[in-house]
N, C-alpha and C positions, 0 to 999 in steps of 0.2 A: 504493500500500500504506500502510495506517495505521501510524503509529509505535506502538511498544509503550507500554502504559499504565504498566507497572511495570519498573523497573530493579532487578535483584537482584544484590547483591554477596555471594559465598560465599567462606568460608575453608575449604578442604578439610582443613586441619590442626586445625580445631576438633574437640574430642572428640565432640560430638554428630554431626558430619558424617561420621565414620569409617564409620558404618553407614547413614546416611540420604542421603548425597550422591548415590549412584547413582539413587535414587528421585527426588530433586529434579531431577537432570539430565534424566531421562526425562520428568518432568512438564513441565519448561520447554520441551523439544523439541516437545511436543505442543500448546503454548499460545503462539502468536505474540504474545500480549499481554505476554509477559515477555521482557526482554532480560537474559540471564544472563552475568555477568562473574565469573571466579574469580581470587582473589589468594591467594598463599601466604605473603606477607610484608607487613609494615606499609608498607614503602617502595614497594610496588606500588599502594597505594590512591590516591595522587595521580594516576597515569596512568589508573587506572580511572575516577576522577571526571571527568577531562578528556573521556574517551570518552563516559561516560554523559551529561554535560552537552549533548553534541551532539544526542542524541535527545530531550531535554526531556521526561523521564518525568513522569507525574502523581504517582507515588509512588516513593521510594527505599527498597527493602527490604534488610535485612541478615540474612544467614544465617551466624551465627557466635556465639561467646561474647561475654561482656561486653568483653573486650579488643578484639575486632574492632569492636564498636559504638563503643568509645571512639576507636579510630583513625579511623573514618569520621566521627564527629562532629568530631574535631579537624581533619580535612581540610576539612570543610564550613565550619568556623569560620575557618580560616587561609587556605584555598586560593582562595576567591572564584570558584569555577568556575561558579556559577549566578547570579552578580551579586548583587543585593540580596535576592532571594527564592529561598530553597532549597526544593526539593520536600519535602512532609511525609515523615517517616521511619517505616517499619514495621520491627519487630524480630521475627524468627521465633524460636520456642523451640528454640534450639540451644545447645551448650556445656554446661559443668558447673553453673554457678550460675544464670544467666538472671534475675538480679534485675531487669534493665531490661525484659526480655520479660514477666516476671510483673507488673510494675507497669502494663504496657500491655495486659494481658489476654490475652497469647499463651501458651497452655499446650498440652501434648500433642504431637500429631504435626505436624511442620513442613509436610508436604505438605497436610494439611487446612487449616493456617493460610494457605498459599498459595491454596488454592481459595477460602477466605473473602475473601482480599485481592483476588482478581480480581473477585469480586462487588462489593466496596466500590469498587474503582477504576473500574468501569464504570457506577457510579451516582453519586449525589450524595455527594461526599466529606465535606462539611461536618459532618454529624451524627456522624462518626466521628473528628473531629480534636480533639486535646487539646493545649494548650500546656504545655510543661515548661521550668522553669528549669534551667540547666546550671551546672556548676562549672568555672571556669577555674583550673587549677593551674599555678604557675610558681615559679621560684627553686630552692631546695634546693642540695645540694652541687655540682651541675653547672650551675646557672643555667638550668634548663629554660625553654624558651619555652612559652607557654600550651598546655596539654593539656586537652582538654574531656572531661568525664565527668559522672556523676550520683550516684555513691556512692563515698566514700572511707572506708577503715578504717585506723586508726592504733593505736599503742601495743600493748596485748595482743591486740587484735582482729587487727591486721596479723600479729603473730606466729602467731596461731592459723590464719589463712588460709594463711600460708606453710608452716606445719607440715602442714596438710592437703594442700596442693599437692605438697610435696617429700617427705613421709614416708608419707602414707596413700594418695593417689591412685596412686603407682607400684605398689602391691600388686595393682592390677587388680580391686578389688572394686566392686560396684555402688555408685552414688552414695549411696543411702540408708544402706548399711552403713558406707561411708567417713565419712559425716557423723556417724553414731552413735558410731563409734570416736573421732572427734575430740571430740565432745561429752563423752564419758566422760573422755578425757584432760584436757580443760579443767576439768572438775569436780575431778578429782584434783589438778591443779596450782593452780587459782585458788581453789577453795573450801577444800580440805583442806590446801593448802600443801605437797603432796608434791613432792619433787625427784628427778628421774631423767633419764638421757640420752634415754629414749624419750618424755618428756613435753615439751610446749611450754616455751620459756624464760621466765624472769621478765621482765616488761616493764621497759624502761629508763625513767629519769626523763624527763619531757617538760615543756616550758613551752608553754602555749597562750594566745595573745592573741586574745580575742574582742572585736571592736570594739564599743564602748559598754558592755561588761561588765567589761573589765579582764583581768588575767592570771590563769590557773589553772595551778598547778604541782604536779606529783606523779607517782606511778606509777599508771597507769590500766589496769584489766583490760580495759575496752572503751572505744573512742573511735571515733565515726564522724561524718561530715558528709555530708549527702545533700540532694537536691532531690526524691527519690522520694516518692510518697505512701504506698506500702506499705513500712514500715520493718521492720528486723530485730527490734527490741525491742517494737514497739507498732504496732497498726493505727491508733492515733490519738495523735498527739503534740501536746501543748499546752505551749508555752513562754511564751506571752504576749509574744513578741518581734515584731519588724517586718521582719526581714530574710529573704531567700529561702533562706539556707543554714541547714539544720536541724542543730544540733550537740548530740551526746549524749556525755558522758564519765562513766564509772563508776570510782571509785577502787579501787585494788587492796586492798580490805578485804572479807572475807566478808560482813559485815553490810550493806555498801553494795551488793554484788552481789545479795544476797537481796532487799533493798528494791527495787532496780531491776527485778528479775525479777518480783516480786510485783505491782508497779505496772503492768508491761507486760502481764501476764496479764489484768488487768481493764480494760485500755485507759485507764489513768490516769497514764501516765508523763508527767511535766511538769505535772500538775494541782496537785500538792502538792509543796512544796520538801522534799527528802530529803537528809539529811546524806551527803556523799560522792557524790551524784548531781547532775551538772550538765547542765541542759537549757536550751538557748538557741536563738534565731534571730538571725542576724547577716548583715551585708553584707560582712564581711571577717574572715578568720581567718588567723592565723600559727601554725605548728607548728614548734617548735625543740627539738632534742635531739641528743645525741651519736650519730651514725650511726643515727638512728631511721628505721625504715621506715614508709612509708605506701603503701597500695595503692588506686589509683583504677581502678575497673572492671577489675580483674584485672592491671593493670600496676603494677610496683613502682618507687617513687621514694624517695630518702633525704634527710632533713633533717640538717643539721649544726649545730654550735654556731656562732652568728653567721651561719648560712646557712639561714634558715627556709624551709619550704614555705609559699607564699602561696596562699590560696584566695579567689577573688572570684566573684560571679555573672557568667555569660556571657549574652548576649542569648538570650531564650527561643526555642525551636524547636517547630514543629508536629510532632506524632507521630500515627500512626494507631492507634486502639484497635481491635484485631482482634476481640475478643470480641463476640458477638452482643448 
């Protein structure tokens, strides 16, 4: 019997899987090319990877949100289950945000994405492989060992993400409506300066050290670090830098936010220097502040005074672009 070409890790607790997992289970049962392993907690992923390594799949597929993807990437980086060469990773469109899946061309129905992935895995993989730089996060208040991801939000952006997750998502509204309500709340708080308990909090002061560029200090409405090609604020980022970590920070000033938004709309973010808008590329970044949250692919970490979050590039990994 031929070994499965695809190993699929599913997180049944991912929001997108609440409705789709029965269909995915049925699809996998009908296709021996797929080895399906379900995990409900991050601490089960190590055991899953040990088992999957035994079957030597051609593709490792992940069915879960960005947090599940982050946990699998971290285990790939730290666990050494596949030796020196890990299988290329495919990400199905599951979960709430799916930034990573979107960057890799996976949109729409996850079962259709699996069908496409079977076609790819049974042919020549090479035309569908893309290399992606990864972020290694360490340090912080608890001295975190390297955690691997692709998108980090900090300052006001982290507050907004937590606000949406903790205050809006529990209302049970569709994602599009939840995100619209969050956007309105952000405009009320960040642009018009309104203060109320039902709005996101004011960003805390942060100190950010960008290697080769020096220290940037202040209150930032938005701050993110990513290796993704499809960015939140711009389809095309030009910083003129040389590092793999793309860094954008917008100061907590209405005029700075308007400038950044206008530049992003026309794909010119980073092409022209704007007051209050910091766009850089770096190979090392430190974020420090008093009990300041950062969110890496859905998981929350805290920086403290004298205990910065450290961001460095991790070795690149091959991913499968599912889009035709």
